[in-house]
N, C-alpha and C positions, 0 to 999 in steps of 0.2 A: 720388724716394724718399718713402716714407711717414713717414720719421723727421721730428721736429720739435723745436723748443725753444720753450717758453713763458716769457715774461718778464712780471713784474709788479711793482708798487710798492704799499705800504700804509703805514699810520700816518703820514700826512702826508709821504710820500716818505722816511721814515726806515728803511724795510725794503724790500729788493729780494728778489724771488723768482725763481728759475730752476728750470725742470723740463724734462727731455728724454726723448724716446723715441728710442732709437738701435739698435733691433733689426736693421734692415737694414745699418747702418754696421758693426756688430760682426760680422754674418754675412759681409759682404764682406771684412773684414779676416781673419776666420778662413779663408776660402777662399783668399785671396791669399797668406797666410803659412803655411797648413797647420799651424795652432796646436792644441795639445792643449787640452782643456777648461779647465784652470787658467790656461794662458797666454792663452786667449781671454778668460777673465773679467778678468784683470789688464789686458790691452790694451784691452778694451772699456770698462773703468772709466776708464782714462786718456784714451782717445779721447773719451769722453762729457764728461769734465771739460775736456778741451782745447777742445771745441766750445762748451761754456757759457762758459769763460773768454775764449775768443776773441771771442765775441759781446759781452763786456763792454768790448772795446777801443773807444776813441773814434775813432781815425783809421782811415780805410778801408785804408791801407797798413800798419798795425800788424801785427806778427807775434809770436806767442807760442810758446815752446818749453817743454814740460814734460819733465823728464828725471829718471829714477830710476836711481841707481847703488846696487847692493845686493850683499850677501854671499850671498843665497840662490840656489838652483839656477837661477832665472830670469835671474840676472845683471844685468838692467836693462831699461829700457824708454825709448823716446823718442817724443814726440808733438809735432807742430807744428800750429798753427792760425792762421787769419787772422780778421779782423774780421767776415767773412761766415760764420763757423763751419765753413769748410772745413778738414778735418783729415786728417792722414796720420800714421802711426806704425808702429813695429815693436818687437818684443820680442827681446832678445838670444838667448835660448834658447827657441825656440817649442815644444819637445818635452818640456817639464817634466811629469812625472807624479808626483803625491804622493797618499798616502791621504787620505780626507776628514777634516776637523776633527772634534773631539769632538761637535760639533753636527750632523755628517753633511753639512757644506757643503764646497764647494771651499775649500781652505786657502791662499788667496792671501797671507795674512800669513806663512805658513811659506815659501812660494815666494820671497818677497822677503827676509825676515829683516831684518837690520840694514842701514841705508843712509841715503842722503841724497836728498831731493827738491829739485831746482833748478827755479826758474821764471825764464825769460828772456824779457823783454819788449823787443822792438825797435820803438821808436816814432819811428824816423827821426832820433834825436838822435845826437851824436857816439859815445856808447857805449850799449849796451843796458843796461837795468836787470836786475839778477840778485839774486834772493832765494833763500836756501837754508835748509832746516830738516832736522833728523833725521827719519827715519821713526819714528813712534810705535807703529804696529801693523802696517804693511805692508798694511793693508786699503784703501789709496788714499783712500777718502772721509775716513777719520779723519785720514790724513796731510795731505790738503789742508785740512781744517778747522783742524788745527794750524798749517799754513803761513799761512793767512789771519789767524789770531789773532796769531801771533808776528811774522810779517814785514810784513804789511800793516795790522796792528791793526784788522782787520775781523772782529767776531764772526760765526761762520758755523756752519751745521749741514748 
């Protein structure tokens, strides 16, 4: 695949930076699950986040699960990732169709609506670590930013 993740550090190792290109991953998921454009956007965002967060794991056997349970028509999404950034995932309702947002964009926030984001980290201990936060916008990136700030106390953008 031509997809990749770039990692970096700055400010005397006080800032970590992650950037990813996942066009091929998202297209593969779209084809495999026959998702609508809005479901593709939602799943693609969560797959990309899963790959980046998986690459943050320290142990090579660590596993990460991102799960969104929501009241919107998409109903939910689940993504799993390992420390090598291998990801897989699915969307509960892959056929969601909604009109564009006021800004003319795919309205992922409306497709998710209210809900909960769960992050489950299996690091080989007796019990996996699980953190949960409410969805703040349904736009996934903002929800993950909120999760990092409240559950892991890591300022993020």
